C-alpha positions, 0 to 999 in steps of 0.5 A: 845362655846360663853361666858355669860355676868352678865348683862341682863333684862327680864320681863314675865306677867301672869294671873290666877283666877282674879289675874294679875302680871308681873316678872321683873328680872335684872342682874349685875356684882357680885363676886358670885351669889346674889339674891334679891327677892321683892314680895308683901305682902302675897306672901312671900312663893314664895321666896324659890322657886325663889331662888331655880330657880334662883340658877339652871340657874345662877352662878354668878351675882347680881340678882333682881327679882321683882314681881308685882301682882294685882287683877282684882276685890278686894272683900269687905265684909260688916258686921253690929255690931249688938251689937253697934247698938243695944246699940245706939238705946237704948240710943237714942230710935231711929228707926231702921236707913236707910242704909244712917243712917247706914253709918253715925254710926261709929263703927256700919259697918265693911267693910274689904277685903276678904281673899287675901292669895295666891292661890296654883294654881296662886302661880304655874302659877307665878312661871312657868311664872318666869321660862320664865322670867328667861329663858329670862334673860339667853338669854339676858346675852347670848347675851352679852356674844357674844359680849364680846367674840367678844371684847376679842377675838380681845384683845387677837389677839392684845396681841399675835401680841405685844408679837411677835413684841417684840419677833422679835425685831431687838434690841433683836438680839446678834448684837443689843445687842453687838453694844448697850453695846460697844457703852455704854462702850465706852462712859464710857471709854472715859469720865474717865480713871479709868474706867476698861474696862474688868469690864465694860464689865462684868458688861454690860453684866450682865445688859444685862442678866438681861434685857433679856425678853425671859421669860416674852415673853414665859409666855405671849405666854402661857397665850394667849393660855389659854386665847383661851382655856378659850373661848372655856370652856362650863362652867363658866369662869369668875373667871379663866379669871379674874385670868388670866387677872392678870397674862397677866398684871403682865408679862407686867409690868415686861417686861416693867420695863426690856426694855432697847430699845424704841421699847420694851418699847413702845410694852411693854406699848401698851400691858399694855393698851390693857390688862387694856381694856381686864380686864374691860370686864373680870369683865362682864363674868359669 
């Protein structure tokens, strides 16, 4: 199972009963499902069906559905205003006008387009081709989702590697911690004879306890496992991944702030960089 992106574009063409049309559907990131519909005049009756069809296929994303439709031949109807023509002839005493004369008489000829209301069969054909466009959009989003899955997998692997790097850092061994604390205490006692060595040792041990990052390491490892599980989700996981990315960032911030060794500090900063990159990609997941 791969994730689906919220980004994609598709087009579908169709024709029926002298009407040609094409659908264009595109989607970008969105907190929820936002559907915007643009229809030609006289096609408003399609909008509820359009929204229903889109909502069946997509859970998140800002969708724009655009329909462009044209008749292959526009029927027109010409009518002669008999009352107006009779009045003109009475006033002028003119004989019956020729065709050219009728065209010159303002208000005598009415030229109107025939009824262009949407035919039921044409509407059904349009909605059928809309399904093709939505299916193509879903395929485009799935293809982009495959790329996102590969990118996120690489980010998760790197987070796991950096977490293990911190976990196995030589600076976290009891011997290294003891040596570092002894050096700090020695510097303080050499600087002033008023320091109580026993009290200094107690304070140093307290600082070491507060700077321990074992809890952050364990939580980061748990988040890595959760992220891998989300990659295998059969349902849209974008919101869950977004929340998990925030948790990753919180642990990395805490780890970096507690680090008292350069190796751990550098690894923490690298973690934050990778997590920020992952959060950017997560915003595209449905």
